ZAMARGU-4260 file (C-alpha; in steps of 0.2 Angstrom, whole numbers, plus 5000, padded with zeros to 4 digits):
<rodrens>
0) 5103/4900/4689 | 5101/4910/4673 | 5109/4899/4659 | 5107/4913/4646 | 5119/4924/4657
5) 5131/4910/4658 | 5130/4906/4640 | 5134/4924/4635 | 5148/4925/4648 | 5156/4909/4642
10) 5154/4915/4624 | 5163/4932/4627 | 5177/4923/4636 | 5179/4911/4622 | 5180/4925/4609
15) 5192/4934/4620 | 5203/4919/4623 | 5203/4915/4604 | 5208/4932/4600 | 5222/4933/4613
20) 5228/4916/4609 | 5228/4919/4590 | 5233/4938/4590 | 5247/4937/4602 | 5257/4924/4592
25) 5253/4934/4576 | 5259/4950/4584 | 5274/4942/4592 | 5278/4934/4575 | 5276/4950/4565
30) 5286/4959/4578 | 5300/4946/4578 | 5300/4946/4559 | 5302/4965/4560 | 5316/4964/4572
35) 5326/4951/4562 | 5324/4960/4546 | 5329/4977/4554 | 5344/4968/4562 | 5349/4960/4546
40) 5347/4977/4537 | 5357/4986/4550 | 5371/4973/4550 | 5372/4974/4531 | 5373/4993/4532
45) 5386/4992/4546 | 5397/4979/4536 | 5395/4990/4520 | 5401/5006/4529 | 5415/4996/4538
50) 5422/4990/4522 | 5420/5007/4514 | 5429/5015/4529 | 5443/5002/4528 | 5446/5005/4510
55) 5447/5024/4512 | 5458/5023/4527 | 5470/5011/4517 | 5471/5024/4503 | 5475/5038/4516
60) 5488/5026/4524 | 5496/5023/4507 | 5497/5041/4502 | 5506/5046/4519 | 5518/5032/4517
65) 5521/5036/4499 | 5525/5054/4504 | 5537/5048/4518 | 5546/5037/4505 | 5548/5052/4494
70) 5555/5063/4507 | 5568/5050/4512 | 5572/5047/4494 | 5577/5066/4493 | 5587/5064/4509
75) 5598/5050/4502 | 5602/5060/4486 | 5621/5063/4483 | 5617/5081/4478 | 5609/5084/4495
80) 5623/5076/4504 | 5637/5085/4494 | 5628/5102/4498 | 5628/5098/4516 | 5646/5092/4517
85) 5655/5105/4506 | 5653/5123/4505 | 5658/5124/4486 | 5644/5112/4481 | 5635/5113/4464
90) 5620/5123/4469 | 5612/5123/4452 | 5612/5104/4452 | 5604/5103/4469 | 5590/5116/4464
95) 5587/5107/4448 | 5584/5090/4457 | 5572/5099/4470 | 5562/5107/4455 | 5561/5090/4447
100) 5555/5082/4463 | 5541/5096/4465 | 5536/5094/4446 | 5534/5076/4448 | 5522/5078/4463
105) 5517/5097/4460 | 5499/5095/4466 | 5504/5088/4483 | 5521/5097/4487 | 5519/5115/4492
110) 5537/5118/4498 | 5554/5109/4500 | 5569/5114/4510 | 5586/5107/4515 | 5595/5113/4531
115) 5611/5108/4539 | 5615/5101/4556 | 5614/5118/4564 | 5597/5122/4556 | 5604/5134/4543
120) 5595/5136/4526 | 5604/5127/4512 | 5592/5126/4498 | 5573/5125/4494 | 5558/5131/4484
125) 5543/5141/4490 | 5550/5143/4508 | 5553/5159/4516 | 5572/5160/4521 | 5575/5161/4539
130) 5593/5162/4546 | 5590/5147/4557 | 5577/5133/4559 | 5584/5124/4574 | 5569/5129/4585
135) 5557/5120/4574 | 5549/5104/4580 | 5552/5095/4563 | 5570/5099/4564 | 5573/5094/4582
140) 5564/5077/4580 | 5572/5073/4563 | 5590/5078/4568 | 5588/5069/4585 | 5605/5074/4591
145) 5614/5066/4576 | 5604/5050/4577 | 5592/5054/4564 | 5573/5050/4564 | 5559/5052/4551
150) 5546/5065/4557 | 5528/5067/4551 | 5518/5082/4558 | 5500/5084/4560 | 5489/5093/4547
155) 5489/5111/4553 | 5484/5128/4546 | 5500/5138/4540 | 5496/5156/4546 | 5508/5163/4533
160) 5500/5155/4518 | 5483/5152/4525 | 5483/5134/4519 | 5482/5118/4528 | 5499/5109/4527
165) 5508/5094/4534 | 5527/5093/4537 | 5537/5078/4533 | 5555/5078/4538 | 5569/5065/4535
170) 5587/5066/4541 | 5602/5066/4529 | 5613/5052/4536 | 5632/5051/4533 | 5643/5038/4542
175) 5628/5034/4553 | 5626/5052/4559 | 5614/5065/4554 | 5622/5080/4544 | 5606/5089/4540
180) 5587/5088/4537 | 5576/5088/4522 | 5558/5094/4525 | 5543/5094/4513 | 5527/5103/4516
185) 5512/5094/4508 | 5495/5101/4504 | 5479/5091/4507 | 5472/5091/4489 | 5474/5073/4486
190) 5468/5068/4503 | 5452/5079/4500 | 5449/5070/4483 | 5450/5053/4492 | 5438/5059/4506
195) 5426/5068/4494 | 5425/5053/4482 | 5415/5043/4494 | 5396/5046/4491 | 5382/5034/4498
200) 5365/5039/4492 | 5361/5057/4494 | 5368/5061/4512 | 5381/5047/4515 | 5400/5052/4515
205) 5417/5049/4523 | 5425/5060/4537 | 5443/5060/4542 | 5445/5064/4561 | 5459/5063/4574
210) 5459/5056/4591 | 5455/5073/4599 | 5438/5073/4590 | 5443/5086/4577 | 5435/5083/4560
215) 5451/5085/4549 | 5441/5083/4532 | 5423/5082/4528 | 5414/5086/4511 | 5401/5097/4521
220) 5412/5107/4534 | 5428/5117/4531 | 5444/5108/4536 | 5446/5107/4556 | 5430/5117/4559
225) 5420/5105/4568 | 5421/5092/4582 | 5413/5075/4585 | 5406/5070/4602 | 5417/5060/4615
230) 5405/5046/4613 | 5408/5045/4594 | 5427/5046/4598 | 5426/5031/4609 | 5417/5021/4596
235) 5429/5024/4582 | 5445/5024/4592 | 5449/5006/4588 | 5464/4997/4581 | 5453/4987/4569
240) 5439/4992/4557 | 5421/4990/4563 | 5404/4998/4564 | 5393/5004/4578 | 5378/5015/4582
245) 5382/5033/4587 | 5369/5044/4597 | 5376/5059/4588 | 5385/5057/4571 | 5391/5076/4572
250) 5380/5080/4556 | 5363/5081/4565 | 5359/5063/4564 | 5354/5053/4580 | 5357/5034/4582
255) 5366/5034/4566 | 5375/5018/4559 | 5393/5022/4556 | 5407/5012/4549 | 5425/5016/4554
260) 5443/5011/4552 | 5460/5018/4558 | 5474/5025/4547 | 5487/5013/4551 | 5502/5025/4548
265) 5496/5035/4563 | 5494/5019/4575 | 5510/5010/4573 | 5523/5024/4569 | 5534/5034/4580
270) 5526/5042/4595 | 5531/5060/4588 | 5522/5057/4572 | 5506/5067/4569 | 5510/5076/4586
275) 5504/5061/4595 | 5487/5061/4587 | 5479/5046/4578 | 5468/5047/4562 | 5452/5038/4559
280) 5440/5037/4544 | 5421/5035/4548 | 5407/5034/4536 | 5390/5041/4540 | 5373/5043/4532
285) 5357/5053/4537 | 5346/5041/4548 | 5330/5045/4538 | 5338/5040/4522 | 5347/5025/4530
290) 5331/5018/4539 | 5319/5021/4524 | 5318/5003/4520 | 5314/4998/4538 | 5300/5011/4539
295) 5292/5004/4523 | 5293/4987/4530 | 5285/4992/4547 | 5270/5000/4537 | 5267/4984/4527
300) 5268/4973/4543 | 5255/4984/4552 | 5243/4983/4538 | 5244/4964/4537 | 5242/4962/4556
305) 5226/4973/4556 | 5218/4962/4542 | 5223/4946/4552 | 5215/4953/4568 | 5198/4956/4560
310) 5198/4939/4552 | 5202/4930/4569 | 5188/4940/4578 | 5175/4934/4566 | 5181/4916/4567
315) 5181/4917/4586 | 5162/4922/4586 | 5158/4907/4576 | 5168/4895/4586 | 5161/4901/4603
320) 5143/4898/4598 | 5147/4880/4593 | 5156/4877/4610 | 5143/4885/4622 | 5129/4873/4618
325) 5137/4857/4624 | 5144/4866/4639 | 5126/4870/4645 | 5123/4851/4645 | 5139/4849/4655
330) 5133/4861/4668 | 5116/4852/4670 | 5125/4836/4673 | 5137/4844/4686 | 5122/4850/4695
335) 5114/4833/4697 | 5131/4826/4702 | 5132/4839/4715 | 5115/4835/4722 | 5121/4817/4725
340) 5112/4809/4710 | 5127/4799/4705 | 5116/4787/4694 | 5113/4802/4681 | 5123/4801/4665
345) 5127/4814/4651 | 5122/4811/4633 | 5132/4823/4622 | 5138/4818/4604 | 5149/4832/4597
350) 5164/4821/4592 | 5176/4832/4600 | 5184/4836/4617 | 5168/4841/4625 | 5160/4824/4621
355) 5176/4816/4629 | 5173/4827/4644 | 5155/4821/4646 | 5161/4803/4645 | 5174/4807/4658
360) 5160/4815/4669 | 5151/4799/4668 | 5166/4789/4672 | 5169/4801/4687 | 5152/4798/4693
365) 5155/4779/4693 | 5172/4781/4702 | 5164/4793/4715 | 5151/4780/4719 | 5165/4767/4721
370) 5176/4779/4731 | 5162/4783/4743 | 5161/4765/4748 | 5180/4764/4750 | 5180/4779/4761
375) 5169/4771/4774 | 5181/4756/4774 | 5196/4768/4776 | 5189/4777/4791 | 5188/4761/4800
380) 5206/4757/4797 | 5211/4775/4802 | 5203/4773/4819 | 5213/4757/4821 | 5229/4766/4816
385) 5225/4780/4829 | 5224/4767/4843 | 5241/4760/4838 | 5249/4778/4837 | 5242/4782/4854
390) 5249/4767/4862 | 5267/4771/4855 | 5266/4789/4862 | 5259/4783/4879 | 5273/4770/4881
395) 5288/4780/4874 | 5303/4780/4884 | 5304/4799/4883 | 5291/4811/4891 | 5279/4818/4878
400) 5266/4832/4880 | 5257/4846/4871 | 5251/4863/4878 | 5239/4876/4870 | 5242/4894/4867
405) 5237/4897/4886 | 5251/4884/4891 | 5238/4872/4898 | 5242/4854/4896 | 5231/4845/4882
410) 5240/4828/4881 | 5253/4820/4892 | 5259/4803/4889 | 5260/4789/4902 | 5279/4790/4904
415) 5278/4809/4910 | 5263/4805/4921 | 5273/4791/4930 | 5289/4802/4932 | 5280/4817/4939
420) 5267/4807/4949 | 5251/4817/4943 | 5235/4810/4934 | 5230/4815/4917 | 5215/4825/4925
425) 5227/4834/4936 | 5239/4839/4922 | 5225/4846/4911 | 5221/4858/4925 | 5238/4864/4926
430) 5249/4876/4915 | 5266/4872/4910 | 5274/4885/4922 | 5264/4877/4937 | 5276/4862/4937
435) 5293/4872/4936 | 5301/4882/4950 | 5297/4900/4953 | 5314/4906/4946 | 5310/4897/4929
440) 5292/4903/4926 | 5296/4917/4915 | 5308/4907/4905 | 5295/4893/4902 | 5283/4907/4896
445) 5295/4914/4884 | 5299/4896/4878 | 5280/4894/4873 | 5280/4911/4865 | 5295/4906/4854
450) 5286/4890/4848 | 5271/4900/4843 | 5281/4913/4834 | 5295/4903/4826 | 5288/4886/4825
455) 5301/4878/4837 | 5310/4881/4853 | 5322/4871/4865 | 5325/4875/4883 | 5333/4867/4899
460) 5323/4869/4915 | 5318/4859/4931 | 5301/4850/4933 | 5294/4849/4951 | 5286/4832/4954
465) 5271/4829/4964 | 5281/4824/4980 | 5291/4841/4978 | 5307/4834/4971 | 5316/4842/4956
470) 5322/4834/4940 | 5332/4843/4926 | 5324/4841/4909 | 5327/4847/4891 | 5311/4852/4882
475) 5312/4851/4862 | 5295/4858/4856 | 5288/4861/4839 | 5271/4870/4834 | 5256/4862/4826
480) 5246/4875/4815 | 5229/4873/4808 | 5231/4867/4789 | 5218/4880/4783 | 5218/4895/4795
485) 5236/4893/4799 | 5232/4897/4817 | 5242/4890/4831 | 5234/4874/4839 | 5246/4866/4851
490) 5264/4862/4854 | 5272/4845/4852 | 5285/4843/4865 | 5298/4829/4868 | 5305/4830/4886
495) 5321/4822/4890 | 5327/4819/4908 | 5345/4826/4909 | 5347/4825/4928 | 5363/4814/4926
500) 5370/4826/4913 | 5368/4841/4924 | 5376/4832/4939 | 5391/4829/4928 | 5391/4847/4922
505) 5391/4853/4940 | 5406/4841/4944 | 5415/4848/4928 | 5412/4865/4934 | 5419/4862/4951
510) 5434/4853/4943 | 5436/4869/4932 | 5436/4880/4947 | 5449/4870/4956 | 5460/4870/4940
515) 5458/4889/4938 | 5464/4890/4956 | 5479/4880/4953 | 5483/4890/4937 | 5482/4906/4947
520) 5494/4898/4960 | 5506/4893/4946 | 5505/4910/4938 | 5511/4917/4955 | 5525/4905/4955
525) 5530/4909/4937 | 5530/4928/4941 | 5541/4925/4956 | 5553/4915/4945 | 5552/4929/4932
530) 5556/4942/4945 | 5571/4931/4952 | 5578/4929/4934 | 5576/4948/4931 | 5585/4951/4947
535) 5599/4939/4941 | 5600/4948/4924 | 5600/4965/4932 | 5614/4960/4943 | 5625/4952/4929
540) 5643/4959/4926 | 5639/4959/4907 | 5627/4969/4897 | 5613/4958/4893 | 5600/4963/4880
545) 5587/4957/4867 | 5583/4963/4850 | 5568/4960/4839 | 5570/4954/4820 | 5573/4973/4815
550) 5587/4975/4827 | 5578/4986/4839 | 5582/4985/4857 | 5568/4977/4867 | 5577/4974/4884
555) 5594/4979/4892 | 5600/4977/4910 | 5606/4991/4920 | 5625/4986/4917 | 5623/4997/4902
560) 5624/5012/4913 | 5643/5008/4914 | 5643/5015/4896 | 5634/5031/4902 | 5616/5026/4895
565) 5600/5024/4904 | 5590/5009/4901 | 5574/5019/4896 | 5583/5029/4883 | 5589/5013/4873
570) 5573/5003/4873 | 5565/5005/4856 | 5582/5011/4847 | 5592/5002/4834 | 5606/4992/4843
575) 5618/4998/4829 | 5617/5016/4835 | 5628/5012/4849 | 5641/5003/4838 | 5655/5012/4828
580) 5652/5014/4810 | 5663/4999/4806 | 5649/4987/4811 | 5635/4986/4799 | 5625/4972/4807
585) 5631/4958/4795 | 5632/4945/4809 | 5616/4950/4817 | 5607/4947/4800 | 5616/4930/4798
590) 5609/4925/4815 | 5591/4929/4809 | 5594/4920/4792 | 5604/4905/4797 | 5600/4904/4815
595) 5618/4902/4820 | 5626/4909/4836 | 5640/4921/4834 | 5654/4928/4845 | 5664/4943/4840
600) 5672/4959/4845 | 5665/4976/4842 | 5668/4994/4846 | 5654/5002/4857 | 5652/5021/4857
605) 5647/5026/4875 | 5636/5041/4880 | 5651/5053/4880 | 5657/5048/4863 | 5672/5037/4869
610) 5676/5020/4861 | 5673/5005/4872 | 5678/4987/4867 | 5667/4972/4870 | 5665/4954/4865
615) 5647/4951/4859 | 5639/4934/4860 | 5623/4934/4850 | 5610/4919/4849 | 5594/4917/4840
620) 5577/4917/4850 | 5564/4906/4843 | 5545/4905/4846 | 5533/4891/4849 | 5534/4885/4831
625) 5553/4886/4830 | 5551/4903/4821 | 5565/4916/4824 | 5558/4930/4835 | 5573/4940/4839
630) 5591/4939/4846 | 5598/4937/4864 | 5615/4946/4866 | 5628/4947/4880 | 5641/4960/4879
635) 5657/4958/4889 | 5667/4974/4891 | 5685/4971/4887 | 5691/4989/4886 | 5704/4987/4900
640) 5710/4970/4892 | 5712/4978/4875 | 5722/4992/4883 | 5734/4979/4891 | 5735/4969/4875
645) 5740/4985/4865 | 5753/4988/4879 | 5760/4971/4877 | 5760/4972/4858 | 5769/4989/4859
650) 5782/4981/4871 | 5785/4967/4859 | 5786/4979/4845 | 5799/4989/4855 | 5808/4973/4859
655) 5809/4970/4840 | 5816/4987/4838 | 5829/4984/4850 | 5834/4968/4841 | 5835/4979/4825
660) 5845/4993/4833 | 5862/4987/4827 | 5856/4984/4809 | 5847/5001/4809 | 5863/5009/4816
665) 5873/5001/4802 | 5860/5007/4789 | 5862/5025/4795 | 5881/5025/4798 | 5886/5018/4781
670) 5878/5033/4771 | 5883/5046/4784 | 5901/5039/4782 | 5900/5042/4763 | 5893/5059/4766
675) 5907/5064/4777 | 5920/5058/4765 | 5912/5068/4751 | 5912/5084/4762 | 5930/5081/4766
680) 5935/5080/4747 | 5923/5095/4743 | 5932/5106/4756 | 5949/5102/4748 | 5943/5111/4732
685) 5955/5100/4722 | 5942/5090/4712 | 5934/5095/4695 | 5917/5102/4693 | 5911/5085/4686
690) 5917/5076/4701 | 5909/5089/4713 | 5892/5085/4705 | 5895/5066/4707 | 5899/5069/4726
695) 5883/5080/4728 | 5872/5067/4720 | 5880/5053/4731 | 5877/5064/4747 | 5859/5067/4742
700) 5856/5048/4739 | 5864/5045/4756 | 5853/5057/4765 | 5837/5050/4756 | 5843/5032/4762
705) 5845/5038/4780 | 5828/5047/4779 | 5819/5031/4773 | 5827/5020/4786 | 5822/5032/4800
710) 5804/5034/4793 | 5801/5016/4792 | 5808/5013/4809 | 5797/5026/4817 | 5782/5020/4808
715) 5785/5002/4814 | 5789/5007/4832 | 5774/5019/4834 | 5758/5014/4842 | 5744/5013/4830
720) 5725/5012/4832 | 5718/4996/4824 | 5713/5000/4806 | 5708/4989/4791 | 5716/4996/4775
725) 5719/4989/4758 | 5736/4980/4759 | 5747/4973/4745 | 5755/4957/4754 | 5771/4958/4744
730) 5774/4976/4748 | 5771/4972/4767 | 5784/4958/4766 | 5797/4970/4756 | 5795/4983/4770
735) 5799/4971/4784 | 5814/4963/4774 | 5821/4981/4772 | 5821/4984/4791 | 5830/4967/4795
740) 5841/4967/4780 | 5857/4971/4790 | 5853/4958/4803 | 5852/4945/4789 | 5868/4951/4781
745) 5877/4952/4798 | 5873/4934/4802 | 5879/4928/4785 | 5862/4922/4781 | 5856/4919/4763
750) 5839/4927/4759 | 5828/4919/4746 | 5812/4928/4740 | 5798/4920/4729 | 5784/4933/4729
755) 5768/4929/4719 | 5764/4945/4710 | 5746/4939/4706 | 5740/4939/4724 | 5725/4950/4727
760) 5725/4965/4739 | 5718/4961/4756 | 5708/4972/4769 | 5719/4969/4784 | 5728/4979/4798
765) 5744/4984/4789 | 5755/4988/4805 | 5749/4973/4815 | 5752/4961/4801 | 5769/4969/4798
770) 5773/4965/4816 | 5768/4947/4814 | 5780/4945/4799 | 5794/4954/4809 | 5792/4943/4824
775) 5793/4927/4814 | 5808/4933/4804 | 5817/4938/4819 | 5814/4921/4827 | 5821/4913/4811
780) 5837/4923/4812 | 5839/4919/4830 | 5836/4900/4826 | 5851/4900/4814 | 5867/4897/4824
785) 5879/4899/4809 | 5878/4903/4791 | 5861/4898/4785 | 5847/4901/4774 | 5830/4909/4775
790) 5817/4908/4761 | 5801/4919/4760 | 5787/4915/4749 | 5770/4922/4745 | 5756/4912/4736
795) 5738/4907/4737 | 5731/4890/4741 | 5712/4886/4739 | 5704/4901/4748 | 5720/4906/4758
800) 5733/4920/4755 | 5749/4913/4762 | 5766/4919/4768 | 5779/4905/4770 | 5794/4909/4781
805) 5806/4894/4781 | 5824/4893/4789 | 5837/4879/4791 | 5840/4882/4809 | 5840/4871/4824
810) 5821/4867/4823 | 5809/4866/4838 | 5810/4851/4849 | 5794/4841/4850 | 5791/4844/4869
815) 5792/4863/4866 | 5782/4864/4850 | 5764/4864/4859 | 5770/4878/4870 | 5777/4891/4857
820) 5761/4901/4856 | 5759/4902/4875 | 5761/4920/4883 | 5778/4923/4891 | 5785/4906/4886
825) 5803/4908/4879 | 5818/4897/4877 | 5830/4912/4876 | 5841/4918/4890 | 5834/4930/4903
830) 5833/4948/4896 | 5834/4942/4878 | 5815/4939/4875 | 5798/4943/4882 | 5790/4926/4877
835) 5775/4937/4869 | 5781/4938/4851 | 5772/4922/4844 | 5757/4924/4856 | 5754/4942/4850
840) 5756/4936/4832 | 5744/4922/4834 | 5731/4934/4841 | 5733/4946/4827 | 5731/4933/4814
845) 5716/4925/4822 | 5707/4942/4823 | 5709/4942/4804 | 5700/4925/4804 | 5717/4917/4799
850) 5729/4905/4807 | 5747/4901/4808 | 5753/4883/4803 | 5770/4877/4810 | 5781/4863/4802
855) 5797/4859/4811 | 5811/4845/4811 | 5823/4846/4825 | 5841/4850/4818 | 5834/4854/4801
860) 5824/4869/4802 | 5806/4876/4804 | 5792/4883/4793 | 5779/4896/4798 | 5765/4898/4786
865) 5753/4913/4789 | 5736/4910/4781 | 5724/4924/4778 | 5707/4921/4771 | 5705/4926/4753
870) 5687/4932/4757 | 5694/4948/4763 | 5702/4952/4746 | 5697/4969/4738
</rodrens>
């Protein structure tokens, strides 16, 4: 080999390596230094611009707030208030004050005006007089429907004057109401001075912009004649001062550093101020002027880097020549070692790493000599270990084999040979598919293909033994690849005999099929049971239905056809649609929320619009986890029973009318007798004019008394539809006492009343509850043999509104007391009682969720207490 060529190649590589190793850190260091200095300079410029912008924004903010304070100061001036309150105000004094205010701030104030609550001009300077300013925005916002509110308008071009002005208006408040408005139009001269006063270098200056991107003020452009980009608007639209880099600074600069700050008066003021816009100040400078120090630094860094690259190149050439010579010696030594001359030794004295490398080569030669001797010994040990491994595989309790890519057996352990009955020579002449049934040949081929492709595979098949028998096996195989070429060599497969497991699986399958058959038989039985239950439901005498949690009908039997409906037309409709509007589904919702069974009466509207009465019994339906899934309901049609009950109630009511007949006749006869007497005297024409007027008044009162008695008797005796109305219990008691007043007086009974006027009104059936009080009062009158006493009280106790009726009559014997509420039970003589009075009364009270308590003592008297729940109060 040409050592000179090697020498030059190494030398070039050394020089290149030295240059790369030295120059790369140098360039990287210079570049990082440039970046750090650039970043520091940019941060310094940004922080400086931010501070400058914040200071300018603060000055603008103070100017705006000062102008607002000035306008509000005018609005609280007594002269202004006097001018607005009185027509004869001192106009000279007001004008003098206005001129003084403008003189005090003549540079900023362009015009000033005072208007009243109707927007009419009162006084002002430099303002065109218009009859009414009520359509101006500054007036509407500041007046604010007499509430008053300060208004600051945006800076806009006044078309009449050709100048940019800003309106600031404040309400004139008297007794917490706005009575007028003061408006001042300010010029922008002072704001321009603040913006123009900022100069940074030759091109740096301040800009005042609003949130729409319009440049309000700029030393370069006219007012509101230019716009900034959306990107720049997004950068500066912050609630705190900051700085950033803008792609376009609106003055021709690209990637400019800008500092910005918001004008706080435009951020946190009323939403109507500045017409909803926000003002920002941003500072910019031409990039070429801004980055001039950075460009100068870049030139200096480039010159320094070039000098260092030349110096390092010369140094690399010198170092390469010093390194190559001992490397040549190393190369010679390596050639000797490669030829097997392990006794050769290198002699290099350079006092550096190459000398150490030569020493290491010498040590390596010595070690290689020793290692070669050890390798011979190790080979003998490996042969012994291989014999032991072969013995383990051969005598493993599981079958083990390997096949090549053509599926020929390469190795088969003794266990597999014994189970299959073949010799090793016979197996090596067979393929894997030769010992499996015909039906599994394709499966076993695909199994080997998967092992070759994926590196592993598992399959369950049958092996055929030499004597023709079949065994179930599970093959778990992995692939062995050549370590260098990565080509497939053979499979390594563990084969497990799973005949017993397969037999158990077949038994389980048979059991599963038997179980499925029994399930099918049970399903048929359940279907027959279901059909039987459905037939029972359909044949029931009551309407049976189910609802989902939303109250939608999911099932209803054919009994519903008695109400004119078809089953199909109700399925999927809300149940409440067939109930009267009085029923809003409160009990249905309580069943779902509380899971409690309810039974109650409802009014059902049949297909033809007629009302049917039914007793509903609704119960919750629960799913497997106890969750409410719906409602089961049974509706018992009681329309006929209700009709009979109403007839009974009416009969009992007419019985009470019969008992009141004598008293009613007396109530009618008394005033009629008085009227006849008055008529007789009037026909004699012997009385004075004043006396005639008294007779006429008496006759009119008598007629009204008869009319009232007849009206109440008719109202009581007529049959009424059940209806819940707002009822005053005390008035109800008074009406009943009026009807039976004669009966009480006729028997010489003393009546005591004690009515609680603080009772709330209840939602009850007025006529039916009046019948209850009437029945009990008549029983009390009849229970008093001689002169006695009846007391009537109303009061509330806990959650009950109570009517207490107590008499000192004969009382009720203990053996009769349990029967007094039974229908048709009576102790009166034949023809004097129906035996339905108390039974009907108890039914009425219980339908109002109330009860009747009875306390009695034979020979001393009886107390009936009607209790109605206070929860029905209005």
